Every structure is written in C-alpha cells, then in structure tokens.
Phi, psi and omega in degrees: 000140181294143179293156183306319184295326181289318178294319179299313179300313181299315180301315183292318179289321181291317177300314187294317191261357175291141177271349173272151180288120182245130182216166178221122178246141176258158169244128179303324176233122182302145186268104180303127179288346184273352181282171183291164178296320178295318180292321178301314180300313183296325184290320180295316177296332177271329188239354184273141179214151174285115185264337181196150173193167179268172183293327179305315179298319184292324177302324183297339180256003172102007184258154182273332178222168180294329184295337179284341188234341176304136177100357176302140176279157188299322182287345176294330187249326190256119183280109182281349181273351174275120183303317180296323179298314180304308178303319178294324177291322175297317173301321178301314187285331177261359174243057173063028176059052175213150176212136179234128179057042178278125175268132181232156174247123190225169189262128176273154174315315184284356178100347176290166176257153182228149178253128180234155177246120191244146164236132183218146179227125178268142178263121185254134175217126170061042177072022180220145173279128184248334179197167185220132171261141179212161175229133178221151174241141177280112180250019184305313183292326179292315181298322181294321178296320180291322180294319180298323181288320175296319175304309179306317177304308188305329186275350181295152173290158177305323178292313178303319178299316179299314179296316178302314181294320182290321175297321187286335179279358177098004184287139179283165180300325174296317179300311181296315181297318177293321180293321183267356183057050180227170189277154177301322185295323178298312180299317179303314178297313176303316181294318178297323179291317183299310187286331178289318184288330174277355186060037179252137185254350180210165185292318180301322178292322180295321180293316176301320180294321180290335175292314184298323178270009177076017180288320175228163182268151177267007177253146180299000000 
C-alpha cells in the first residue's frame, strides 16, 4: 500500500492535470438511503454543496479557478426544471448511488446552458450518503452540432429526405435511381450536396449520423 504522502501527491497532480472536470460534493446533513426517492432528491437540493473540484471543472462554468466555485450549492449548478436532469438524478439514486455517462444540462456563469456527460459515485457510511465523487466532460459543442444537423434534415425537401433515408438504409445509387425514376447523376448530385453540407466524408459516417438523429434504426 502506498504511503499517505504519495497518495496525496497523486490526488493533487491528477486533479490539476486532468482535462476532465473532477469534483466532490458533500452533504451538510447525511442523506438516509432508506427514505423515498422524492425525499432524497429534496435533501440533495437542500444540503448538497461543491466541496472540491479541479480548475478544469471550474472553467466549464466560466470561472478561472476552483477557488471561485467551491462552495456552490447544488441548485446553483444543476437545473432541476430540466426533465433529463431529474431522470439522471433518479437513476443515480436508484442504481446504488452511481451513474455512468449521465447527460445533464447545467448553468454557466454567463447565464447560458451547458451540456455535460457525467460519471458519479456516492459514498455510503452507516446507511447514509455522505459525499459524491464525479467526473464530467463538456459536450455542449457536440450537442450543438447534432442539433444543427437535425435542423438541416428538417429543412430538406421531401425528395431530398427520401434520398437521404435510402442512402442511410444502404441502398445503392442504381437502386435509388430506379426506385425514384431519376438519373444516376441526379442521385450522385444529391448525395454529394448532403454530405458536403453535413461535413461528412463517407457513407458509414452518414449512416451513423442518420441513426443518431433517428432517421434509420441501428437494429436489423
């Protein structure tokens, strides 16, 4: 077992150098795990606060260093009016106080919203939750790009949507042309324009994008 000073150094270096946001929340009053989920959620909003974090975490909220955000209350960061946030919190509470790749919408210092992907683990002592460790990544830009791509699809003409769907379903240029009674050149032109506007360079990536926006299924 490593001596305490080595473990302390590891903690300090890892927290400082990580590009992911690392945080630790404490509860002023431990949360009894025997209470209802609704009571546990209210307890977190009332008694949970940010006890420690690295600078990468602070920058995700618009602050320069951890010193500027440590001490923030749970409602200061976590938007309880967002349905997805509440569902993720419920998952955390009902899955042994753990969550993996949970997506949350949170508040930036400038008032904008940010999307984060979270892993969190609760520490239980004597039947009560006393603190939570977590790691998060900012996926706001990714969410924005996906939204723009969905908006792009919504603005396509009916013919363009049909061609997009058929390409994503694996239909060949010849099959699409025969089905729609148009020339091979027309299909190729539509495909080229779609991929260029989406910033996609190959058909497999186009298919994955179509699955993400719900245009086609990823199951046989």
